[in-house]
Phi, psi and omega in degrees: 000155177288163174298145179281118187306323188272357178076185181225040175294165178299324179294320179292321178295324175293322177297319179298321178296317178296315180298322180299325179295332178279320187274345187309314181299324181289315179296321178299316177301316179302312183298317180290319178299325181288346179101012177299133186212173181303141176088354181279159179245128194236143170246124178254120183268132180064056190298331183058232182281000171096006188294317180293319178300320180289325173301311181296322181298322179291328180285316184282340175072183186294338179274352175256183180207156177227131173246123179250134178238147177203150181282347185265118175300325180295318179295316181295322178298315180294316181299318179297317179297315183295320179295321178295316179298328180277357179074023181269107183266356183257019179228139177224156182233149185220136174283109186192153172262150181301328180291338181254355186288133177230142180214150185290334180214152180290168186257157174287331184207136171246130184233161175194145177233127180055044180249313183299325182296339180266006183265136175293323182234090184296329180292315176298320178300315180298319179296318178297316180299315182294333182293345180261009184251133178287158176305132183086357179279179186238150169240125184228122184233136176244115183237174182231139181283120181233019180283351176211177180308130188288334180236149175217161182220157177227114359290166182297144174245111186308317183290332175288322176297314179299317178300317180300317179295324179293319180294319176299318179299322180296325182270358181273066181232167179287346184264004178235165179230070188293342178265002183299325180298334178265006178233029182302313182301314180296315182293318178298318179296317180296331179277359180079023182258159178296167177297126184279153169276134188233149163208159178226159183205147176229141171279152178218142181179198182159191179087184187300323193249020181291143176284349185301323185295315180291319180299314180296314183296316182290326177294318178298319177300322183291322182273349188299316178302322178293320178298322176295317184295332180263005175078016181281330179218170169249173181299335184256006183296322181229134175278093184292331183292333182250001187302313183299313181294320180292321178296316179299314182299317181291320180296317180292319180298327181266000187051044186284145173254127187249135173255129182273182180301141178285121179266126181239127180239153178215138174217154182212148174255130185265000000 
């Protein structure tokens, strides 16, 4: 797999945990729709802080198992600790890339969240993922649409618009595949896989207590070092320390309704 654009700092791992709390219902629906059930054995690609692996572990139960892999030792250390704290004995994590991963037997299901979008070659990634699945097994992916600004509001909020353009710029590199979520059918076909089952979903909200403000601010903080490195911004272009409060104040003052990133999922039975 390609390097993860946002890194694996402690702040990014905390952001991933917060984001997971928002995305969990969508990922759970994907796993259940794909047929994940008790007793199955699962491989989680790009585990990060371990949230998807732990979701799967609760579904497959004690007679099943989940193996999560990630290239970051820091992420694997945190995921292992969190799984232990949650009392999940049927999940393990390994520092490994999908290209180097070896296992004695194939899995009933391979899953991943926000992984394909970080691949330079999504078709090759799909082939690698499918190679770890037994006949009749499932591949289930949860991705996010990044071909345009991920959040929008009505009425428009200028700083949210600016943030969206910056995030798109961060993902506009040769090492990512930001349009892969809208090309699932094409990529699955090119990889020699069956036609996938698809669904999409967006969060919507606003007001004093919306999670959107924190989510937007923390995501911008995560991509900001990369934006500096490519010359898109300087360290002083955006006041990151006050961004969340300013966004909330403007949204509340305008009674704005915010639409979150479009979540696109695909699953297939092999």
